[in-house]
N, C-alpha and C positions, 0 to 999 in steps of 0.2 A: 213274744221277745226270744231273740237269736243273740250268739255271742257275737259279737265286734273283732273280728279277727283282726283286722288294722290295727284297734290298740295294743291287742295282746301280741301281733307281730313285731308292733314297733318297740313295746318293751322289752322284750326276748331280746330282738336284735340290739337294740342300745345296750343292755347288760352283757350280752356276751361280747360285744366288740370291747366295752371297758374292760371287762374280765381279761380277754385274750392278750389285750394291747397291756395290761398290767403285768401279766405272768411272764410275755416273751422277753421281758426285761430284768425280773426281779420276783421272787417269791412272792406269793399271794399276802403270807401273814405278817408281812410289813406293812402291808396296809389297812391291816386292823387293828383299831385302839378302841377299847369300850368306853374309857373315859371323854374320849372327842367325840364318840357316837352320843353318848348320853347329854353332852352338852348342846349339840344341835339338835338333836329330837328333843329333849326335856324344854331346853328354850325355845324351842318352834311351838311347841304343842301349849306351852304356858302364854306365849304372846296371841298364838290364835284364840287362845279361851279368853283372854282379857277384851280381844275387839269383838267377838261374838258369844250371843248366849249360849247357855249349856246345850240346849237344846241344838242350836246351829252347828256348833261342833259334833257333836256324840250322834245326831239325827242326821244331819245332812251329808257327813263323812261316806259311813256307809251308802248311803243312797247316792250318793255323787258317784261313788265308785262302782254301784250296779249300774248307771245309766251310762259311765264312760265304756264299761265292757260290756253291754247289751245294746243291740239293735234291731229295730222294729223293721221287719220288711215288708210290712205293708205298704204299698205304693198308693199316691194321693189319686190314680186314676181308679183304683179298685173303689174307693167309695163314691165316687161320680155312677159307676157301673152299678152299685149297690143302691145307692139314691133313684137313678130312674130303675130301679125293681122296685122299690119302695111307693115309690108315686104310684106307679101303674097300679099297685096293690090298693092304695088308699085312695085313688080314684074309682076304683071299682067296689071295695067295702067299707070304705069309711077310715078315717084315723086312727079310731080305738083298733081297729084290726092288726096295726102294728105292734101292738103291745107285745105280743108274744115273739115277735121276729128276733132271730139271733144275732146279735151283733158283736163284732168283735174288740169295737172301742170303746171304752168306757164313757168318754165323752159323748160320743155320738150317741149312744144307748139312753143318756138323761135327756139328750135333745129330743128324741124320740117318744121318750115318756111323756115329755112337756107337749107333745102334738096330739099323743093319744088322749091327754089328760083335758084337752079342750083350750089351751091357754091360746092366745092371739101372738101373732106374729112379733110384735114392738115387746110383748112380755118374755115371750123366747130369747128373741136377740139379747135384751137386756140382761136376763140371769147368764146366759152362755157367754157373752161379752165380759162379765166379771169374774167367771169359771175361770176363763182363757186368763186375767190380768192375775187373779191370786195364783193359778197353777206356775206363772212367769215368776212370780216374788218369790214361789218357794223354791225352784229348779233354782234360781240365780243364786240363792245361797251357799248352795254346794260348790258352784262354779267360785264365788266369792272367798269362801275357805280355803279352798285349792291355792286363789290367787294370793291370798294373805300367807300361806304356808311357803309360796313360793319366793314370797318378798321376806320372810322371816330366817329362812334358811341360811343364805349367804350370811347373813349379818352375825346370826349367833355361829355359825362357822368360823369369820373373822374373830370374834369373840373367843372362842376356842384358841385359835392361835395365839393370841394376844396372852392369852392366859399362860400358855405353856412357852413362849417367848418370857415371861415375865420370871415362871419358874427356872426356866434355863438360865437367863443372865442373873440370878439372885445366888447360883451356885456353879461358879464358873473355876473352882480349884483345879478341875481335873479335865484338859482341852480337850481330850480324846473322845469326851462325852457329847460336846457340842452338836456335833454332825448330828447322830442318832437325835439327840433330844430338840433339833429344829427340824426333823424330818417329822417325827411326833405332833410337833406342834403346826405342822403343815398339814396335817391330815384333817381334822377339824375342818378348815374352808375347802378341801376337798370333797368330805362330806355333804358341805353343806350345798355346794354347785352341784352336786350330783341329784341331791333331793328335788332342789328346784327346777334345774334345766331339763332333768330325765322324766321326772315323775308328776311334780305339783303343777308345774305351768302347761306343760302338755295336756294332762286332765283338764284343769280349768278351760282350757281353749277350746276342749273337745266338747266338755259341757255347754258352752256359749254357743259353738256351733249346733249342738243338737235343739238346746232350747230356740233358735232363730228357726230350724226345719221344723219343729214341733208347733211353733207357734204359727207358721205358715200353714202348716197341717190343721191345726184348731181353726182357723180362720176360715178354710175351704169348708169342713164339716159345720160350722157354722151356716154358711151360706147353702150347704145342702137341707141341713134343718129348716131354715125359714122357707125353702124351696117346697121342700114336703107339707110343710103347713099351709103353703097356699095353694097345693094342688097342681101346682106350676104343668104346663104341658109338657110330657116326656122328651119330645122331639126338641123343646127349645132349651131342654136341661144341658145339653152339651155347651151350646153356643154360652149361656148364661156362666157355666161352672169352669169351661176352657182356659182361661185367665189365670185361674189359681193354680194350672199346672206348669210344674217344668219343663222347659222347651223339649227335653228328650221323651217326656211323657205324653206331650202334645203329637207329637210324631206317631208314638203307638197307636195314639187314639185314632189318628188319621187312616193309620193302615188297616185297622179292624173294620 
């Protein structure tokens, strides 16, 4: 796994632009309000914990963050080349000979192990399809948690603003305090919007995109494993597996 610099750059750029824009017109400290921050964060976390099981929050959150900030550089075309190599070896030495092969992907490795154990193609396909579906369900929890955070944060920001307004309106003996009190009340809305639009929603969308990409890759690997089990002719593998490749990688394959 490698660092996803697009996520890092986007987050850094967003925080930097917001900070510079704030500091260009006024000191940064007037945008800091601990009670308002606690209302937004505490309320959002509480609402998220109500929506999901405890493991869905405290397990999926770190896993989701890790997935959002990491990137698998292995190309789909690399698995086709690996499959051609393994098919040639299996046709020469038998499927059990593949058991000791070093495979970079755990899902691919499981498929190779099933082939080496002598399982038939139908059984392998059934097991690996179920594995794909379970993995999608696990990863979708992380995306849904961040989406729930994005949904809740602005609402609790508005809630904090209403609390601040009620407190302000209940004590209007000194008109000079109305302006500063109003500004403090509005800060919670700002915190909620930033948490939602700069962090939670973008990470949720990034995770959804990665789930789609990983699912497509897993489907390719599934077909690779089935072809290995069938000891498919290596020269036919490219035509069978190429439809699973993105367009740019197909071009690369043709140029090789």
